[in-house]
N, C-alpha and C positions, 0 to 999 in steps of 0.2 A: 489565509486560509482557506480550505474549501468551503464554499455554502451548500453547490449541491454541483451533479454531475450528472448528463443526459446523455442516452447512450440508444444507439439503432442500428440493428443489423451488423453486430458485431460476434460471431460464434453462437452460441445459446441464444443471442437476445437479440430479438427481431422485430418487436415492436417498440414503440419508445418508452425507455424506464429512465426514471430520476429518482435518483438514489438521494438523499437532503441531508445537510448536516445546520440546514436554517432552524433557530428555535425560536416559533413561532410565537408558540406562548408562553414561554420563561416561567411564571406562576411561579410557587413560593419552594416548590420541593426541588430536592438536590442544585439549587441555583451555583452552587460551585463548580456546576459541568459544564457553565455555559460560560463564554469570554466577551468581549465586544471589541473585536480590533480597529473597526470603523470608527472609533470617536464615541461609542456607546449608541449607533445607532443601527445596528443589526448584532443580535446576539447567534454567540457559533457555539455548537456544541464542539467538545475537545476529543470526543472520541465514540464511536459506534460501532455495534458487534451485528453478524450477518447471522442468519440463522437457516436451514434447510434442509431438505433429504441428498443425501448423495446425489451427484451429477443433477441439480436442482439451477446450478447455473452460479452458485455462489461463489466459485472461484474466476469465474469469468467475467462475473460483476466487479472484480477486483482486477483482472489483469486488464481492463478496459482500462485501468489508470495507469499501467504500466507502457501500454499498447502507445495512448498518448504523450508521456514521457520517451520513448524511445522515437517516435514520429516527429515531435519537436526538435529531439537532441540530434539525430541523427538525420533526418531529411535534407540538409545542405550540401550530403557529402554525394547524394545520389546522383549520377551521371546519367547527362540523356536518353530515355529507353530504360532506363532501369526499373524494377520494379516496385511497386511501395508494398509494406504488407498488410495487405487484406486479407482478413479473415471473415466474411460474412456471413449470415446465415444459410445453412448447405441443407434444408429441411424444405424447401418450397422453392421452385424455378424461380418466381418472379424474384427473388431476393439473391439471390447469385452473384449475379452481374450490379446491381446497385452497390450505389456509395454505402458504406457508413459513415456513418453522423454522430459528431462528437461536441456536446456544448457543456461547458464549462464555468462555473461561475465563483470568485475567489475575490479575498483580500489580502493585498500587498503593500506595505509600507502604510496603511492605513488608505487605500483607496482600491476601490469594488471593480472589479473586469469584470468581462466574459468574451470567453476565446468558444469560438464556434468553425470546426473544419468540416469536412464530409469531401470523402475521395473514395477511389474506385485502386482496382492493382496498376492505373496507366496513368491516371490525372487527379488534383486536386481540383474538385469541383465548385469548392466553394471556402472561405477563409475570412474571418474579421476578427476585428479585436475592438471594444470597445472598451470605455472607462466612466467612473460615475464622478467628473469634479463636482460635481452638488445633484439634488435629485435627479437631475435630467441627464440619459446619458451622451457623450462625444464619443463618433467614430475616433479609432485611433487609423487602422486600416481596411479597407471594404475589398474584396476579390471576387467577382461570380466566375462561372465557368469559363466564359470565352475571352477574359481579360486575359494578356501578356504582362509579363515584368513590365509594360513601360505603360500599361492602362489601370493599374491598380489604382484606388480613390484612396486620396489619405483628407481626416479631419483635422481643421485649422489649429489644433490643438498640440498636434504631433508635431513637437519640433526642439531642436537643439543637435542637429546632426544631418548628413545626408540620410535619405528614405528610400529613394526608390537603386535598387540590387536586381542586377540581369538577373533569372532565373529559369529552368526548365519547369513544363508544366507537372513536372514529379515531385517539386520542391517545395516547401511549403516557405511563405514570405519570413515567420519569424522564424523560423529556421536559419534561414539566409541572412537575413535584416541583425537575428540577435546575437548572431554568429561575430559579427563585423567591428570592429572596434570604434569606427568612425560614423554609426547608427547612432542617434538618438539615447540615452539614458535608459527612459522609459522601456523601451522594445528590450533592451539587453537587459534590466530588469526583468522583466515577463519572462526570456528562452530562458535564462537561469534559474528562476522561482520552477521551471519544467525541468532544468535540466539536472539543479542540485537539491531542490527542497523537496522534490517528491521522492518517494524510496518504495519498490515494489520487494517484499520478501516472500518465494516462493516454499509450500513446505518443506523442511528439510534442506534448505537449500544452503550450500556453502558462502557464508555471509560474507565476508571480506577478507583483503590479504593481510597480516598480522602488522606488517611495515607499513600499513596507513592507520592504524591507528592506534600501537603503542609506542611507537617514538614519544607521544605525547603522554609526559609522565604523570600530569593531571587526572587524566580520564584513565590511566592504568591503575593509580591510589583508588580514586573511585571506585572502580570492576572490583578492586579487588576487599574495600572496605563494603561493597553490596554482597560480596558471595559470601562473605562473613557473616553478615548481618541477617543472612535467610535461613543460614545453621546448615549449612552446604559442610563445612568441615574444614573448609578452607580458609587459610588465615594468610595468606600469601598470592600475589601473582607474578612472577619471573621474568620475565623478556631476556632469552637467550641468545645472543645472535652467531650464526653460524658460518666458519671463513674457513680456507684452505688450510690453515693451522694444525682446522680439527682434522684432517685425514693426513696418512702417511705420505709425504712428497719428498720429493726429489732435493736435496739442502742447495739447489743453485737456484729455485726458484726465485723471483726477484719478490722484495718485501712486498711492497704496493699491490703487489698481486695477491700474496698468501693471507694477505688480513682481509682482504676485501670483502665485504658481505655478501654473504650467498642466499641469508632467508633466516628466519629467526623460527624459534623453538618458543614453547609455552612450557612453565612450570610451576605446577600448582602444591604449595608449602601447606603440611598438615604436621599437626602437633602432637606429638606420643605422649603415653602415659609419662614420661620421662621427663617430659617438658622441651624435649628436641624437634626439631623438625626434619618430615621425610618429603620428598618432590615425588610427583609423581605427573606421568605427560597426561595431554589430556585427554587419550585411549584410555583410560583406569577410572577415569571420573565420570559418573552415570551419563545417563542420553539426554535426563528433566538437567543434569550441573552443566552439561556442555551445550544444550538449546539455552539457558539461560544467561550464558555466556560469550555466547555468538551474538545474541540479540543484542546485549548489556552497551555497548559502543552507540550501536546505530539509536536508542530509543535515549542513551543518556545524553549525546550529541542534540539530538531533537529536543530535549527540555530545556536544555540552557540555549539554543541558537535558534526554535523553529522548524517548520518542518511539517511536512506528511509523513508519516513510516502506516505502510499497506502491506498488512501482512495475513497472509494463507493460514488458515486452522493455527492458530496463536499457541495454544494450549498443548499442541503435538509434543508429544514425549515429558511432557512437564506435569507437575502436580497442579493441581485445579489456584490453589494457594498464592504459586508463583507467578500462571494469569492473571489474578484477580490482582495482586502487587502490582504487578505494569500499568491496568488500567485505576488503579485509585493513582497513581504517580502522576498519568497525564490527566484524570480531572481533578486534582488539585494543587490551588492558584499561588502553594508556598512552593513547591516545586516545578511546576509546569509556566517558568517564567519567560519564555518564549515562544508563547503561544503554539504549539507543537499537537498536532492531530493523531490520532491512532482508530484507526480504520484497520476491523479482522474479521473474519470467519471463522465460526466455533461450532462446536457439537457440543460442549458444554455446559449444560442449560441449570446448572449451579451459579454462570456468572451473569447468566438474566435474573439480577435480584434487585427488586425495588430500592434497595440499601447501596447500590452499586451504578447501576443506571437508570435513566430516566426512560420514559416511553419511548421519546423521540429518538434515544438512543440506540432503539432494538428494531431491525430490517430482518425481513422476511423473504427468499426464495423458491419460488413454483415453478413446476412445467407443466402447462399447458399443450395438448397437442405439439412436447418436441419442444416450445418455444420460453423462457425465462420469462417472470412478471418477478417484481419486486414490491414490498410494500410495508409499512413502518406500524408497529404495536401501535403508535400514536393514529392511527387512522381510523383502527375499532371503536366504537360510543364511547364515549370518555366517561354516562354517568355510570359505564357497567365495569367499565376498564380502568379504575384506579390510579394516581400514583402509587399507593402503596401496597396494589394488590399482588397476591401471591401469582408471578406472571412464568416463571419456571412451571409451579405445576399447572398452572389451566395451558401451558404449551404442551405437556407432556400429555395432555389430556386430548389435545387436539384441538382446541378451539381458536387458536388463532393460522391453523391449516399448516400449510409446510413441512410437515413430518411425510415418513417413507410408506406409501401403502403395503404392507407386508399382506401378502396372499399366503399363511400360516397354513389351512389345510393342502394346496396346492404345492407345498415345498415339501408336508409331511406325503404325498402323493407320489413324491420321488420315490422317498424312501420304500412304502408299501409299491408301487412299481418294478424297484430294484429287486425284491424280495419274494413277488411273481415270478421275475425272469430268473432269477437263481433257481427258484424251484423247478421252474418248466426245464431249466437245462438242466439240472439235477437226473428230471425220470429221462 
């Protein structure tokens, strides 16, 4: 589980910003939204929502999770002199060539870790991983700007396999070591956490290949029951394998080729008024049903097995009740047995409800001089913003900032100017 994530010089994020899922003051309200993955020592939030005006940096904050995951997963594949995906803040000459900085603190298998990396387009400038076997941190490895692969420093508790691996200056040590079977299990576990347990889903993204998820009959059955339970009218989801037998072919095609699976089609069964069933393909379902169907494998798998789901515009194309359902499932300890986390952006202020989210689960983004800042509702005066205050109404009133500044008279003037222009043209 992620405790916090600090970012600087990435896209619209110029100065250091920290997005935190640490429940500092658990209190007595919505305590079920907090879990304790490190032996009851640290309270971590199961979900968090980010609000802000269009172009305020919500998506960039979420994309930082993806950038870090891809960097760890793919860095070991970079050849010498290959470019690193470096997207600095471009509205200042000072930042264009400076490194991007990520620092993420998380809990894995009951242990607390902190991974730090800074990089430019050509160079990993620093990289380190520490963990907390006790209240005091212990170094796993530390790499500074002038280190080569054979001068990286290792901690005394980093044991159990080969530690030193040849790498180029554009390769992450975590990526090289974590992708090696003879490395210590500890480093492989951390590498696989970023590679397999941190999932980013962009707005309206094609989310998965059918065969990756629906060969799992138990998951398919769960999704069928879910869609039926939320009043979509769908009684069953069927997976239909496509083979060459479905196409008219010459008789001499070998049987092992003609029966090979080419892909899968999805069929949704609906009951008729006579009690029979009619199958629709996915294009005939509503956009909201399609979105829920495509999200379902991700969040159902995470709820059972743990992991972090990062979703840009959770409620896009969906009824607000469906988005609320997903948030409730992640917050519900009866359902979220794998300590999964949901991090999402939204414009839906109805989700900003004191019955659904705690103050520390609600975040905002704003832009000042083109640079994104992020802050939590929990940062406001707790004597004024109480756990059961009407957050959504107050946000709509502009009390927390992070709303678009609309020049209505300026917009009206555009139309008035057009009318004047048309009148002059008519003369």
